[in-house]
DSSP file (Angstrom, degrees, kcal/mol; ACC not computed):
  #  RESIDUE AA STRUCTURE BP1 BP2  ACC     N-H-->O    O-->H-N    N-H-->O    O-->H-N    TCO  KAPPA ALPHA  PHI   PSI    X-CA   Y-CA   Z-CA
    1    1 A M     >        0   0    0      0, 0.0     4,-2.7     0, 0.0     5,-0.2   0.000 360.0 360.0 360.0 -38.8   67.9   21.5  136.6
    2    2 A Y  H  >  +     0   0    0      1,-0.2     4,-2.5     2,-0.2     5,-0.2   0.917 360.0  48.1 -59.7 -45.6   68.4   19.3  139.7
    3    3 A E  H  > S+     0   0    0      2,-0.2     4,-2.3     1,-0.2    -1,-0.2   0.888 112.4  48.9 -65.3 -39.1   66.4   16.4  138.2
    4    4 A W  H  > S+     0   0    0      2,-0.2     4,-2.6     1,-0.2     5,-0.2   0.912 111.5  49.8 -64.1 -42.7   68.3   16.6  134.9
    5    5 A A  H  X S+     0   0    0     -4,-2.7     4,-2.3     1,-0.2    -2,-0.2   0.903 110.8  50.1 -62.8 -40.4   71.6   16.7  136.8
    6    6 A K  H  X S+     0   0    0     -4,-2.5     4,-2.4    -5,-0.2    -2,-0.2   0.918 110.7  49.1 -64.6 -42.8   70.5   13.7  138.8
    7    7 A A  H  X S+     0   0    0     -4,-2.3     4,-2.2     1,-0.2    -2,-0.2   0.937 114.0  45.1 -62.2 -46.6   69.5   11.7  135.7
    8    8 A L  H  X S+     0   0    0     -4,-2.6     4,-2.4     1,-0.2    -1,-0.2   0.855 110.5  55.6 -66.0 -34.1   72.8   12.5  134.0
    9    9 A H  H  X S+     0   0    0     -4,-2.3     4,-2.6    -5,-0.2    -2,-0.2   0.927 108.4  47.5 -62.0 -45.6   74.7   11.7  137.2
   10   10 A V  H  X S+     0   0    0     -4,-2.4     4,-2.5     2,-0.2    -2,-0.2   0.906 111.5  50.7 -63.9 -41.7   73.1    8.2  137.3
   11   11 A I  H  X S+     0   0    0     -4,-2.2     4,-2.2     1,-0.2    -1,-0.2   0.919 111.8  47.8 -61.2 -43.3   73.9    7.7  133.6
   12   12 A A  H  X S+     0   0    0     -4,-2.4     4,-2.8     2,-0.2    -2,-0.2   0.902 110.8  51.2 -65.0 -40.9   77.5    8.6  134.3
   13   13 A V  H  X S+     0   0    0     -4,-2.6     4,-3.0     2,-0.2     5,-0.2   0.928 109.7  49.8 -61.9 -44.7   77.7    6.3  137.3
   14   14 A I  H  X S+     0   0    0     -4,-2.5     4,-2.5     1,-0.2    -1,-0.2   0.921 113.0  46.9 -60.4 -43.8   76.4    3.4  135.3
   15   15 A S  H  X S+     0   0    0     -4,-2.2     4,-2.0     2,-0.2    -2,-0.2   0.917 112.9  49.1 -64.3 -43.4   79.0    4.1  132.6
   16   16 A W  H  X S+     0   0    0     -4,-2.8     4,-2.5     1,-0.2    -2,-0.2   0.932 113.3  46.6 -61.1 -46.5   81.8    4.4  135.1
   17   17 A M  H  X S+     0   0    0     -4,-3.0     4,-2.1     2,-0.2     5,-0.2   0.890 107.9  55.9 -66.7 -38.7   80.8    1.2  136.8
   18   18 A A  H  X S+     0   0    0     -4,-2.5     4,-1.7    -5,-0.2    -1,-0.2   0.938 112.8  42.7 -57.8 -45.6   80.5   -0.7  133.6
   19   19 A G  H  X S+     0   0    0     -4,-2.0     4,-2.7     1,-0.2    -2,-0.2   0.899 111.9  53.3 -66.7 -40.8   84.0    0.2  132.7
   20   20 A M  H  < S+     0   0    0     -4,-2.5    -1,-0.2     1,-0.2    -2,-0.2   0.793 113.5  44.0 -66.8 -27.4   85.3   -0.4  136.2
   21   21 A L  H  X S+     0   0    0     -4,-2.1     4,-0.5    -5,-0.2    -1,-0.2   0.785 117.1  45.0 -85.2 -28.6   83.8   -3.9  136.1
   22   22 A Y  H  X S+     0   0    0     -4,-1.7     4,-2.1    -5,-0.2     3,-0.3   0.857 100.6  65.7 -83.9 -37.2   85.0   -4.7  132.5
   23   23 A L  H  X S+     0   0    0     -4,-2.7     4,-2.0     1,-0.2     5,-0.1   0.908 100.4  48.6 -58.8 -47.6   88.6   -3.5  132.7
   24   24 A P  H  > S+     0   0    0      0, 0.0     4,-1.9     0, 0.0    -1,-0.2   0.852 109.2  55.4 -61.6 -30.8   89.9   -6.0  135.2
   25   25 A R  H  X S+     0   0    0     -4,-0.5     4,-1.8    -3,-0.3    -2,-0.2   0.908 105.2  51.9 -65.8 -40.3   88.2   -8.8  133.1
   26   26 A L  H  X S+     0   0    0     -4,-2.1     4,-2.7     1,-0.2    -1,-0.2   0.910 107.5  53.3 -59.3 -40.5   90.2   -7.6  130.1
   27   27 A F  H  X S+     0   0    0     -4,-2.0     4,-2.2     1,-0.2    -1,-0.2   0.900 104.1  55.6 -61.4 -40.7   93.3   -7.8  132.3
   28   28 A V  H  X S+     0   0    0     -4,-1.9     4,-0.6     1,-0.2    -1,-0.2   0.919 114.5  39.2 -58.0 -44.3   92.5  -11.4  133.2
   29   29 A Y  H >< S+     0   0    0     -4,-1.8     3,-0.6     1,-0.2     4,-0.5   0.844 111.2  58.7 -74.9 -33.4   92.4  -12.3  129.5
   30   30 A H  H >< S+     0   0    0     -4,-2.7     3,-1.4     1,-0.2    -2,-0.2   0.866  95.8  63.1 -64.8 -36.4   95.3  -10.1  128.5
   31   31 A I  H 3< S+     0   0    0     -4,-2.2    -1,-0.2     1,-0.3    -2,-0.2   0.860 100.9  52.9 -56.4 -36.0   97.6  -12.0  130.9
   32   32 A D  T << S+     0   0    0     -4,-0.6    -1,-0.3    -3,-0.6    -2,-0.2   0.622  89.9  93.3 -77.6 -12.7   97.1  -15.2  128.9
   33   33 A A  S <  S-     0   0    0     -3,-1.4     3,-0.1    -4,-0.5     2,-0.0  -0.676  86.7-112.0 -83.0 131.0   98.1  -13.4  125.6
   34   34 A P    >   -     0   0    0      0, 0.0     3,-2.1     0, 0.0     6,-0.5  -0.347  40.9 -97.5 -60.8 138.5  101.8  -13.8  124.7
   35   35 A R  T 3  S+     0   0    0      1,-0.3     3,-0.1    -4,-0.1     4,-0.0  -0.307 108.9  15.9 -57.7 135.7  103.7  -10.5  124.9
   36   36 A G  T 3  S+     0   0    0      1,-0.3    -1,-0.3    -3,-0.1     2,-0.0   0.345  96.3 131.4  83.2  -7.5  104.0   -8.8  121.6
   37   37 A S  S <> S-     0   0    0     -3,-2.1     4,-2.3     1,-0.1    -1,-0.3  -0.290  72.7-112.2 -74.5 163.5  101.3  -11.0  120.0
   38   38 A Q  H  > S+     0   0    0      1,-0.2     4,-2.2     2,-0.2     5,-0.2   0.891 120.0  54.3 -60.0 -39.5   98.5   -9.5  117.9
   39   39 A Q  H  > S+     0   0    0      2,-0.2     4,-2.3     1,-0.2    -1,-0.2   0.919 108.2  48.1 -62.1 -44.4   96.1  -10.6  120.7
   40   40 A S  H  > S+     0   0    0     -6,-0.5     4,-2.1     1,-0.2    -1,-0.2   0.910 111.3  50.2 -62.3 -42.8   98.1   -8.7  123.3
   41   41 A E  H  X S+     0   0    0     -4,-2.3     4,-1.8     1,-0.2    -1,-0.2   0.859 109.2  52.1 -65.7 -34.6   98.3   -5.6  121.1
   42   42 A T  H  X S+     0   0    0     -4,-2.2     4,-2.6     2,-0.2    -1,-0.2   0.914 108.1  51.0 -66.7 -42.7   94.5   -5.8  120.6
   43   43 A F  H  X S+     0   0    0     -4,-2.3     4,-3.0     1,-0.2     5,-0.2   0.903 106.9  54.9 -60.7 -40.0   94.0   -6.0  124.4
   44   44 A K  H  X S+     0   0    0     -4,-2.1     4,-2.4     2,-0.2    -1,-0.2   0.917 110.0  46.0 -59.1 -43.9   96.2   -2.9  124.8
   45   45 A I  H  X S+     0   0    0     -4,-1.8     4,-2.7     2,-0.2     5,-0.3   0.935 113.7  48.7 -64.3 -46.5   94.0   -0.9  122.4
   46   46 A M  H  X S+     0   0    0     -4,-2.6     4,-2.5     1,-0.2    -2,-0.2   0.920 113.3  47.0 -60.4 -44.8   90.8   -2.1  124.1
   47   47 A E  H  X S+     0   0    0     -4,-3.0     4,-2.3     2,-0.2    -1,-0.2   0.926 114.0  46.9 -64.3 -45.6   92.1   -1.3  127.5
   48   48 A R  H  X S+     0   0    0     -4,-2.4     4,-3.1    -5,-0.2     5,-0.3   0.934 114.7  46.2 -63.0 -46.6   93.3    2.2  126.5
   49   49 A R  H  X>S+     0   0    0     -4,-2.7     4,-2.8     2,-0.2     5,-0.6   0.902 111.6  51.5 -65.1 -41.2   90.1    3.1  124.7
   50   50 A L  I  X>S+     0   0    0     -4,-2.5     5,-2.7    -5,-0.3     4,-1.3   0.930 115.9  42.0 -59.9 -45.1   87.9    1.8  127.5
   51   51 A L  I  <>S+     0   0    0     -4,-2.3     5,-3.0     3,-0.2    -2,-0.2   0.955 122.9  36.4 -66.3 -51.1   89.8    3.9  130.0
   52   52 A K  I  <5S+     0   0    0     -4,-3.1    -2,-0.2    -5,-0.2    -3,-0.2   0.856 125.5  35.7 -75.1 -36.7   90.2    7.1  127.8
   53   53 A A  I  <5S+     0   0    0     -4,-2.8    -3,-0.2    -5,-0.3    -1,-0.2   0.732 134.9   8.8 -93.2 -23.7   86.8    7.1  126.1
   54   54 A I  I  X<S+     0   0    0     -4,-1.3     4,-2.4    -5,-0.6     5,-0.2   0.737 123.4  44.3-121.9 -59.6   84.5    5.7  128.7
   55   55 A I  I  ><S+     0   0    0     -5,-2.7     4,-2.4     2,-0.2     5,-0.2   0.939 115.1  44.4 -64.8 -50.8   85.9    5.3  132.2
   56   56 A N  H  ><S+     0   0    0     -5,-3.0     4,-2.3    -6,-0.2    -1,-0.2   0.951 117.6  43.2 -61.8 -50.7   87.7    8.6  132.6
   57   57 A P  H  > S+     0   0    0      0, 0.0     4,-2.6     0, 0.0     5,-0.2   0.906 114.1  52.0 -62.1 -38.4   85.0   10.9  131.2
   58   58 A A  H  X S+     0   0    0     -4,-2.4     4,-2.4     1,-0.2    -2,-0.2   0.900 109.8  48.8 -64.5 -40.1   82.3    9.0  133.1
   59   59 A M  H  X S+     0   0    0     -4,-2.4     4,-2.6    -5,-0.2    -1,-0.2   0.927 111.2  50.2 -64.2 -43.5   84.2    9.5  136.4
   60   60 A A  H  X S+     0   0    0     -4,-2.3     4,-2.7     1,-0.2    -2,-0.2   0.930 113.3  44.8 -61.1 -46.1   84.6   13.2  135.7
   61   61 A V  H  X S+     0   0    0     -4,-2.6     4,-2.6     2,-0.2     5,-0.4   0.897 111.6  54.0 -65.5 -39.9   80.9   13.7  134.9
   62   62 A T  H  X S+     0   0    0     -4,-2.4     4,-2.3    -5,-0.2    -2,-0.2   0.942 113.0  42.8 -57.3 -49.1   80.0   11.6  138.0
   63   63 A W  H  X S+     0   0    0     -4,-2.6     4,-2.6     2,-0.2     5,-0.3   0.935 115.3  47.8 -64.7 -48.1   82.1   13.8  140.2
   64   64 A I  H  X S+     0   0    0     -4,-2.7     4,-1.9     1,-0.2    -2,-0.2   0.951 119.0  38.4 -61.2 -50.9   81.1   17.1  138.7
   65   65 A L  H  X S+     0   0    0     -4,-2.6     4,-2.9    -5,-0.2    -1,-0.2   0.869 114.4  55.6 -70.6 -34.7   77.4   16.4  138.8
   66   66 A G  H  X S+     0   0    0     -4,-2.3     4,-2.3    -5,-0.4    -2,-0.2   0.916 109.2  46.3 -62.8 -43.0   77.6   14.6  142.1
   67   67 A L  H  X S+     0   0    0     -4,-2.6     4,-2.2     2,-0.2    -1,-0.2   0.890 112.5  51.1 -67.2 -37.8   79.2   17.6  143.8
   68   68 A Y  H  X S+     0   0    0     -4,-1.9     4,-3.4    -5,-0.3     5,-0.3   0.943 111.0  48.2 -61.3 -46.8   76.6   19.9  142.1
   69   69 A L  H  X S+     0   0    0     -4,-2.9     4,-2.5     1,-0.2    -2,-0.2   0.890 111.1  50.6 -62.3 -39.8   73.8   17.6  143.5
   70   70 A A  H  <>S+     0   0    0     -4,-2.3     5,-2.7     2,-0.2     6,-0.7   0.903 115.2  43.3 -64.2 -40.7   75.3   17.6  147.0
   71   71 A W  H ><5S+     0   0    0     -4,-2.2     3,-0.9     3,-0.2    -2,-0.2   0.954 117.6  43.8 -68.5 -50.6   75.5   21.4  146.9
   72   72 A A  H 3<5S+     0   0    0     -4,-3.4    -2,-0.2     1,-0.2    -3,-0.2   0.835 118.2  45.0 -66.4 -33.0   72.1   22.0  145.4
   73   73 A G  T 3<5S-     0   0    0     -4,-2.5    -1,-0.2    -5,-0.3    -2,-0.2   0.448 107.4-124.7 -90.1  -0.6   70.5   19.4  147.7
   74   74 A H  T < 5 +     0   0    0     -3,-0.9     3,-0.4    -4,-0.4    -3,-0.2   0.903  63.6 141.6  58.8  44.1   72.3   20.7  150.8
   75   75 A W    > < +     0   0    0     -5,-2.7     3,-2.0    -6,-0.2     6,-0.3   0.552  36.6  94.3 -92.1  -9.0   73.7   17.2  151.5
   76   76 A F  T 3  S+     0   0    0     -6,-0.7    -1,-0.2     1,-0.3    -5,-0.1   0.743  88.6  46.8 -60.8 -22.7   77.2   18.2  152.7
   77   77 A S  T 3  S+     0   0    0     -3,-0.4     2,-0.3     4,-0.0    -1,-0.3   0.484  88.8 107.5 -95.5  -2.7   76.1   18.1  156.3
   78   78 A A    <>  -     0   0    0     -3,-2.0     4,-1.5     1,-0.1     3,-0.2  -0.584  66.1-141.6 -80.6 134.4   74.3   14.8  156.1
   79   79 A G  H  > S+     0   0    0     61,-0.6     4,-1.7    -2,-0.3     3,-0.3   0.902 101.4  54.2 -60.1 -44.0   76.1   11.8  157.7
   80   80 A W  H  > S+     0   0    0      1,-0.2     4,-2.5     2,-0.2    -1,-0.2   0.866 105.0  56.0 -59.5 -35.3   75.1    9.4  155.0
   81   81 A F  H  > S+     0   0    0     -6,-0.3     4,-3.1     2,-0.2    -1,-0.2   0.876 102.8  54.3 -66.6 -36.8   76.7   11.7  152.4
   82   82 A H  H  X S+     0   0    0     -4,-1.5     4,-2.1    -3,-0.3    -1,-0.2   0.914 110.5  47.1 -61.6 -41.8   80.0   11.7  154.3
   83   83 A G  H  X S+     0   0    0     -4,-1.7     4,-2.1     2,-0.2    -2,-0.2   0.921 113.0  48.5 -63.7 -44.0   80.0    7.9  154.1
   84   84 A K  H  X S+     0   0    0     -4,-2.5     4,-2.7     1,-0.2     5,-0.2   0.927 109.9  51.8 -61.6 -45.2   79.1    8.0  150.4
   85   85 A L  H  X S+     0   0    0     -4,-3.1     4,-2.3     1,-0.2    -1,-0.2   0.903 108.7  50.7 -60.1 -42.1   81.9   10.5  149.7
   86   86 A A  H  X S+     0   0    0     -4,-2.1     4,-1.9     1,-0.2    -1,-0.2   0.911 112.4  47.1 -61.6 -42.1   84.4    8.3  151.5
   87   87 A L  H  X S+     0   0    0     -4,-2.1     4,-2.4     2,-0.2    -2,-0.2   0.870 110.7  51.1 -69.3 -36.5   83.3    5.3  149.4
   88   88 A V  H  X S+     0   0    0     -4,-2.7     4,-2.3     2,-0.2    -1,-0.2   0.867 108.7  52.5 -68.4 -35.2   83.4    7.3  146.1
   89   89 A L  H  X S+     0   0    0     -4,-2.3     4,-1.9    -5,-0.2    -2,-0.2   0.905 109.4  49.4 -63.0 -40.3   86.9    8.4  147.0
   90   90 A A  H  X S+     0   0    0     -4,-1.9     4,-2.2     2,-0.2    -2,-0.2   0.904 110.0  51.0 -64.1 -40.6   87.8    4.8  147.5
   91   91 A M  H  X S+     0   0    0     -4,-2.4     4,-2.3     1,-0.2    -2,-0.2   0.896 109.1  51.3 -62.5 -39.6   86.2    4.0  144.1
   92   92 A S  H  X S+     0   0    0     -4,-2.3     4,-2.3     2,-0.2    -1,-0.2   0.857 107.3  52.9 -66.3 -34.7   88.3    6.8  142.6
   93   93 A A  H  X S+     0   0    0     -4,-1.9     4,-2.2     2,-0.2    -2,-0.2   0.906 108.8  49.1 -65.9 -41.3   91.4    5.3  144.1
   94   94 A V  H  X S+     0   0    0     -4,-2.2     4,-2.7     2,-0.2    -2,-0.2   0.908 109.3  53.9 -62.1 -41.3   90.6    1.9  142.5
   95   95 A H  H  X S+     0   0    0     -4,-2.3     4,-2.3     1,-0.2    -2,-0.2   0.930 108.7  48.5 -56.7 -47.4   90.1    3.8  139.3
   96   96 A G  H  X S+     0   0    0     -4,-2.3     4,-1.9     1,-0.2    -1,-0.2   0.889 110.9  50.3 -61.6 -39.9   93.6    5.3  139.7
   97   97 A M  H  X S+     0   0    0     -4,-2.2     4,-1.8     2,-0.2    -1,-0.2   0.910 110.7  48.8 -65.5 -42.2   95.1    1.9  140.4
   98   98 A L  H  X S+     0   0    0     -4,-2.7     4,-2.0     1,-0.2    -2,-0.2   0.875 108.1  55.1 -65.6 -36.0   93.4    0.4  137.3
   99   99 A S  H  X S+     0   0    0     -4,-2.3     4,-1.7     1,-0.2    -1,-0.2   0.907 106.8  50.6 -61.2 -41.5   94.7    3.3  135.2
  100  100 A A  H  X S+     0   0    0     -4,-1.9     4,-2.1     1,-0.2    -1,-0.2   0.875 107.8  53.0 -64.1 -36.9   98.2    2.4  136.4
  101  101 A R  H  X S+     0   0    0     -4,-1.8     4,-2.7     2,-0.2     5,-0.2   0.860 103.4  56.9 -68.0 -34.4   97.7   -1.2  135.4
  102  102 A V  H  X S+     0   0    0     -4,-2.0     4,-2.4     1,-0.2    -1,-0.2   0.927 108.7  47.4 -59.1 -43.7   96.6   -0.1  131.9
  103  103 A R  H  X S+     0   0    0     -4,-1.7     4,-1.5     2,-0.2    -2,-0.2   0.902 110.2  52.6 -63.9 -41.0  100.0    1.7  131.6
  104  104 A D  H  <>S+     0   0    0     -4,-2.1     5,-3.0     1,-0.2     3,-0.3   0.943 112.0  44.5 -60.1 -47.9  101.8   -1.4  132.9
  105  105 A F  H ><5S+     0   0    0     -4,-2.7     3,-1.7     1,-0.2    -1,-0.2   0.898 109.0  56.9 -63.8 -39.5  100.1   -3.6  130.3
  106  106 A A  H 3<5S+     0   0    0     -4,-2.4    -1,-0.2     1,-0.3    -2,-0.2   0.822 112.8  41.8 -61.0 -30.4  100.8   -1.0  127.6
  107  107 A E  T 3<5S-     0   0    0     -4,-1.5    -1,-0.3    -3,-0.3    -2,-0.2   0.219 114.7-117.1-100.9  13.4  104.5   -1.3  128.4
  108  108 A D  T < 5S+     0   0    0     -3,-1.7    -3,-0.2     1,-0.1    -2,-0.1   0.872  82.5 116.4  53.9  42.2  104.4   -5.1  128.8
  109  109 A R      < +     0   0    0     -5,-3.0     2,-0.2    -6,-0.1    -4,-0.2  -0.003  28.3 146.3-129.6  32.2  105.4   -4.9  132.5
  110  110 A N        +     0   0    0     -6,-0.3    -9,-0.0     1,-0.1    -8,-0.0  -0.502  17.9 176.0 -66.2 134.4  102.4   -6.4  134.3
  111  111 A T        +     0   0    0     -2,-0.2     2,-0.2     2,-0.1    -1,-0.1   0.347  45.9 101.0-118.5   1.3  103.5   -8.3  137.4
  112  112 A K        -     0   0    0      1,-0.1     2,-0.1   -11,-0.1    -2,-0.0  -0.536  65.3-125.7 -92.5 156.7  100.0   -9.2  138.7
  113  113 A S     >  -     0   0    0     -2,-0.2     4,-1.8     1,-0.1     5,-0.2  -0.431  24.5-109.7 -94.3 168.8   98.3  -12.5  138.4
  114  114 A T  H  > S+     0   0    0      1,-0.2     4,-2.3     2,-0.2     5,-0.2   0.874 120.7  57.7 -63.7 -35.5   94.9  -13.5  137.1
  115  115 A K  H  > S+     0   0    0      1,-0.2     4,-2.1     2,-0.2    -1,-0.2   0.916 103.6  52.7 -60.3 -43.0   93.8  -14.2  140.7
  116  116 A Y  H  > S+     0   0    0      1,-0.2     4,-2.8     2,-0.2    -1,-0.2   0.934 111.7  44.8 -57.1 -48.5   94.8  -10.6  141.7
  117  117 A Y  H  X S+     0   0    0     -4,-1.8     4,-1.8     1,-0.2    -1,-0.2   0.826 109.6  55.4 -69.8 -31.0   92.6   -9.2  138.9
  118  118 A R  H  < S+     0   0    0     -4,-2.3     4,-0.4     2,-0.2    -1,-0.2   0.885 112.9  42.7 -66.6 -37.1   89.7  -11.5  139.7
  119  119 A I  H >X S+     0   0    0     -4,-2.1     3,-1.6    -5,-0.2     4,-0.7   0.931 112.8  51.4 -72.4 -46.5   89.7  -10.3  143.3
  120  120 A I  H >< S+     0   0    0     -4,-2.8     3,-0.9     1,-0.3    -2,-0.2   0.831  99.6  67.1 -59.1 -31.7   90.2   -6.6  142.3
  121  121 A N  T 3X S+     0   0    0     -4,-1.8     4,-0.5     1,-0.2    -1,-0.3   0.761  98.3  52.6 -60.2 -25.2   87.2   -7.1  139.9
  122  122 A E  H <> S+     0   0    0     -3,-1.6     4,-2.2    -4,-0.4    -1,-0.2   0.710  90.7  76.3 -84.9 -21.0   85.0   -7.5  143.0
  123  123 A V  H <X S+     0   0    0     -3,-0.9     4,-2.6    -4,-0.7     5,-0.2   0.930  94.5  47.5 -61.1 -49.4   86.1   -4.3  144.8
  124  124 A P  H  > S+     0   0    0      0, 0.0     4,-2.7     0, 0.0    -1,-0.2   0.874 110.9  54.5 -59.8 -33.5   84.0   -1.9  142.6
  125  125 A T  H  X S+     0   0    0     -4,-0.5     4,-2.3     2,-0.2    -2,-0.2   0.941 110.0  44.7 -63.6 -47.3   81.0   -4.1  143.0
  126  126 A V  H  X S+     0   0    0     -4,-2.2     4,-2.2     2,-0.2     5,-0.2   0.927 114.9  48.4 -63.3 -45.5   81.2   -4.0  146.8
  127  127 A L  H  X S+     0   0    0     -4,-2.6     4,-2.6     1,-0.2    -1,-0.2   0.919 110.9  51.6 -60.8 -43.2   81.8   -0.3  146.8
  128  128 A M  H  X S+     0   0    0     -4,-2.7     4,-2.7    -5,-0.2     5,-0.2   0.914 108.7  50.6 -60.3 -44.7   78.9    0.3  144.5
  129  129 A I  H  X S+     0   0    0     -4,-2.3     4,-2.3     1,-0.2    -1,-0.2   0.933 112.5  46.4 -59.8 -46.8   76.5   -1.8  146.7
  130  130 A L  H  X S+     0   0    0     -4,-2.2     4,-2.2     2,-0.2    -1,-0.2   0.892 112.5  50.3 -64.2 -40.2   77.5    0.2  149.8
  131  131 A I  H  X S+     0   0    0     -4,-2.6     4,-2.5     2,-0.2    -2,-0.2   0.933 110.7  48.7 -63.5 -46.2   77.1    3.5  147.9
  132  132 A V  H  X S+     0   0    0     -4,-2.7     4,-2.7     1,-0.2     5,-0.4   0.912 110.3  51.6 -62.2 -42.2   73.7    2.6  146.6
  133  133 A I  H  X>S+     0   0    0     -4,-2.3     4,-2.6    -5,-0.2     5,-0.8   0.932 111.3  47.5 -60.3 -45.6   72.5    1.6  150.1
  134  134 A L  H  X5S+     0   0    0     -4,-2.2     4,-1.2     1,-0.2    -2,-0.2   0.909 114.5  46.1 -62.2 -41.7   73.7    4.8  151.6
  135  135 A V  H  <5S+     0   0    0     -4,-2.5    -2,-0.2    -5,-0.2    -1,-0.2   0.904 122.5  33.8 -69.3 -41.6   72.0    6.9  148.8
  136  136 A I  H  <5S+     0   0    0     -4,-2.7    -2,-0.2    -5,-0.2    -3,-0.2   0.929 129.1  31.8 -82.3 -47.6   68.7    5.1  148.9
  137  137 A I  H  <5S-     0   0    0     -4,-2.6    -3,-0.2    -5,-0.4    -2,-0.1   0.828  78.8-160.4 -82.2 -33.7   68.4    4.2  152.6
  138  138 A K     << -     0   0    0     -4,-1.2    -4,-0.1    -5,-0.8    -3,-0.1   0.966  13.0-175.9  48.4  62.0   70.2    7.2  154.1
  139  139 A P              0   0    0      0, 0.0    -1,-0.1     0, 0.0    -5,-0.1   0.661 360.0 360.0 -69.1 -15.8   70.7    5.2  157.4
  140  140 A F              0   0    0     -6,-0.2   -61,-0.6   -62,-0.0    -2,-0.1   0.319 360.0 360.0-151.8 360.0   72.4    8.1  159.2
């Protein structure tokens, strides 16, 4: 069971990260679409579907299986796991912030710039790199 859970956890993480990296890019393009235009309305649908159909379920599966793996593998007392958990909490906070931006765009009240979204787009990448290093290297 543990190996199956680990495989599904990795699949969920990949799906979550794909969405977390794509959504801010959609925002960059959405900013250039005139409010109320067909293009803007299409971006709203794409953003909502990406969040609801991929990112949210992938995050839930990542968390559920990740906690199971930590419990089954007795990782809760490992120092590297504490670091990983803190970084996954930070990733979840970014997820929450992106969810709020989906709502802002849906209501035509985005106040952020393309530069902001280009920078935010890098945050999940940095967190992912640090998480992978902790999981593979287990430095402490």
